[in-house]
N, C-alpha and C positions, 0 to 999 in steps of 0.2 A: 526791285526797281522803284524808285521814287518818281511820282508823276505830278504834274501840275494840272489842276482841273481848269481848263481854259475855254471850254465850249459849253453852251447851254444844251445844245443838241448835236450829236454826232451823226454823220451820214456816210453811207457807203453804197456803191453801185456795182453791178456786174451784169452779165448777159448770158444767154444760152450759147451752146455750141453744137455743131453737128460733126460727126466723124465722117470724113469723106472716104477714107480707106484705112484699113489696119486695125479695126476693132477686134478684140479678143486676142489677136496675135501680139498686140501691144503689152498684154499682161505677161508675156513670155520674153519681153525685151526687144521685140521687133518694132520698127517704126510705125507711126500712125500720123495721118494728116487730119487736123481738126480745123474747122471753119467757124469763127465767131458768127453769131446771129444777132446783130446789133438791135434788131427790131423787137426782140424778146428780152426784156430787161427786168431786173429785180432791184429794189431799193430797200435798204435797212436804215432805220433811225434808232438812235439810242439816247435816252434821257435819264436823268437821276430821279428816283422816287424814294419815298420812305418805305422801309420794310424789306421783305423778301424780293429778290429780283424776279422779273416776269418776262416770258417770251410769248409774243403775240404774232402768230402766222395765220395764213388763210385757212389752215386746217386744224389749228389748235391754239389754245390760250391757257396759260397756266405757269406755275413756278418752274424754274430751271430744273432740268432732269438730265443727269449725267448719262443716262441710258439712251437719250435722244440725240441724234447727230448734231442738230442745231443747238440744243441745250449744251452739249459738250463744247461746241465752238464758242459759245458765249463765255462759259466758265473758264476755258483755257485762255481765251483772250484777256479776260479780266485778270487772271493770274499773271499773265505775261506783262501786262502794263502796271502791275503792282497794286491793283484795286481789290477791294473786298468783294466776295461773291454776292453780297446783298446790295440793294440800293440802286438797281438799274432796270429800266424797262426797254426791251428791244422789240421793235415792230418791223415785220418783214412783209412786203407786198410786191407783187410783180405780175407779169403776164406770161411767165413760163408755165407750160403744162407739167404736172408732176408725174413721175414714173413713165416718161416717154423717151428716155435715152438722150435728152438734150442738156443734161448736166444741171438739173434744177437744184439738187442738194449742194453741189459745189458752188454754184452761182450764189445761192443764199448764204453759204458760209463765207465766201469772199466778201459779200456786202456786209455781213455781220462783223467780220474781223475789222474791216475798215471803219465801220460806224463806231464800234466800241473804242478802238484806238483813237479815232477823231474826238470822241467825247472826252477822253482823258489827255488830249494834247500830245499823243505819242505818234511819231512818224515811224512806220514799219519799213524795213527793207524787204526786198522780194523773197529772200530766204525765210525770214520770220513769218511773213504772210502765208507763204506756201505751206510751211510746217503747221501753222495753226489751222488752216483749212483742211489739211490732210488728217489731223487728229479727229475732226468731225467726220470726214469721209471714211475713216477706218471703222467708225461705229456704223455708218450707213452701209458700207459695201464689203467690209472685211479686209481685203488687201488691195486697195485701189492703186492703179498704176501711177497716178498723179496727173494724168492727161487732163481730166476734167478741171482739176484745181488750176492748172495753167491756162487752159483754153478759155475758161469763163471769165478770165481777167485780161486776156490778150486782145489787142486791137486789130491784129492782122492774122491770117492763117499761120498755124504753127506745124512744124514737123517735130514730133515728140518721140525720142528714142531712149529708152532705159533711163528716164529722168532728165535727159538733156533736151533743151528746147532750141530749135533753130527756126529761122524765118525764111522759108524758101522763096525764090523769086516767083512772082505770079504775073504772067502775061496772058490774060484770059479774057475772052470776049463773050463767053456764054453766060448762062444763069443756072443757079441751082434752085430747085423747089423742094422744100421740106414739107412733108404732110404727116399729120397725126392719124394713125389708124384707129384710134379710140380704144385700143386694147392696151391696158396697163401692163408694163413689163417690170421685171425686177433684175437689175444689173447683178446683184449678188447671186441670185439663182441661175441666171444665164451663164455667168462666169463659172459657177460651180458645175453646171451641166456640161459645158465645153471641156472643162478640166477632167471630168469623169470620162468623157469620150476619149480624150487623149490618153488617159491612163489605161483605159480598157483596150484601146487600139493604138498603141504607141507608134508603130511604124506609119500607119495611115494618118494618125492625128498630127504627127510632126511634119509629114509631107504636106498636109493641108495648111498648116501654119506657115510653112516655108513658101507655099504658093501665095498666101496672103501677103507675105513680106515682099516677094518679088513684084507683085502687082502694085504695092504701095510705092516702092522705089521707082518703078516705071511711071506711075501716075504723077509723081512729083515732077518728072521730066516733061510729061504731057502738059501739066499746068504751066510750066515755064515756057513751053513752045507753042501754047494754044492749039494743041492737037485734041480737039473736042471729040471727034469720032473714036480715037484711040482710048481716050479717058473713059468714054461711055462703055466701050467694050470691056475695060478693066473693072468697071463697077459691076457690070453684069456677071462677069466671071467671079468676082468676090462674093456675090450673093449665092452663087451655086456652092461655093466652099462653105459659107456660113450656114447654109441650109444643112449640109452634110454634118457639120460640127454640132448642130442642134440648136442654133440661134434663131431659126425661122419661126414663122407663125402664119396660119391661114390668112389673117388680115393683112399681113405684109405681102404675101403672094398676090392677093387680090388687087391691092393698090398698085403694085409693080406692073401687073398686067394692064391696068387702066392707063398708067403712064406710058407704057410702051405703045399701046394702041393709039395714043394721042401724040406721038412723035418724040418721046423722050429718047435721047441717045444712050442713056444708061439709067439704071435705078437699082437701089439696094437698101437694106435696112441701115440704120445709123444708130450707134450706141450698142447696148447689150443685146437688143433684139428680143425675141419671144413676145412680141408686141411692140408698142412704142411707135417710132416714126420711121419713115423712109426718106431717102434723099434721091432726087432725080436730077438728071442733067438735061438742060434745054439748050438748043443751039443758039438762041437769041431771046431777048425779052418778050417778043410776040409769042414765040413758042412757049415760053414760061407761063404766060398768062393763059394760054389755051390748056396747058397741062394742069395748071392750078385749078381752073374751073372744072375740068373733067374729074379731078380727084375729089373736089368738094361735092359734085353731083353724085359721085360714087359712094359717098358716105364719110369721107375724111372729116374729122372734127375741126380742122384748121389747116391752113397752108401758109408758108412764109417763104418769100423769095430772097435769095442772096445774089447780088450783082457785084461785078468788079468794083463799081463805084462805092460800094460799102466800105472798101478798104483804102480808098484814095486818101 
């Protein structure tokens, strides 16, 4: 592809996501509901330099490395826009905690893809952007479902099913509070451990995955009808299943108990689990503030609130 160099600096942006219902089952083709977290953002900038290309993130600085997920993303995007692998510096900065199940690698990849394309004056369609992000995500996670790649660039909640993205109706007056347990998780390991459980106990494993799927489908209807109590019950039930599948962690259990004691209608892990974050359901903004404060006092490293207004 021939490109015209039209920008001195290219920029790209993305944000975190939380999975409300359906994590792990989504790997097997079942639906999952993901919520963008617009307050947790990442920005990538790309500019031309002399010599070898460089990737500068908050955890590393150095030449592009094809064994690194974000390095792969830069290299694949440069190839896609018809540019040489040398001569570009990409800087990635943001407020997303890493290794917490909030889609940090996919968000960074989305921002990088857009920044490099912007630098070279190339407009990407959704399919090209998705595939470029997925190439980096495969290095990071092995066999990613594609949910993170889609959700970290979406502006409204998505229903993701076997690669298809829908935007379900949301008529919801409550609030969600996401809290960081402080325990770093690995999506790759969590997915592998759940898969091992399913393979070792196929009848029980598939029954649990089917239970997660039923809860997700019903939860979409709850969101559309503003049935907050029902949605909270489904979140609690999903956590019981995820614990049995092997995605739980003592830090998750501890914060869920704090949320419940302070009025949460429901609470569960979000993302791969085995650490990372929880997502809790509050009846209203006042309750969300109370739950958030209690979680921070109990040791959460950070909390972020999602309201319906975030998607207006």
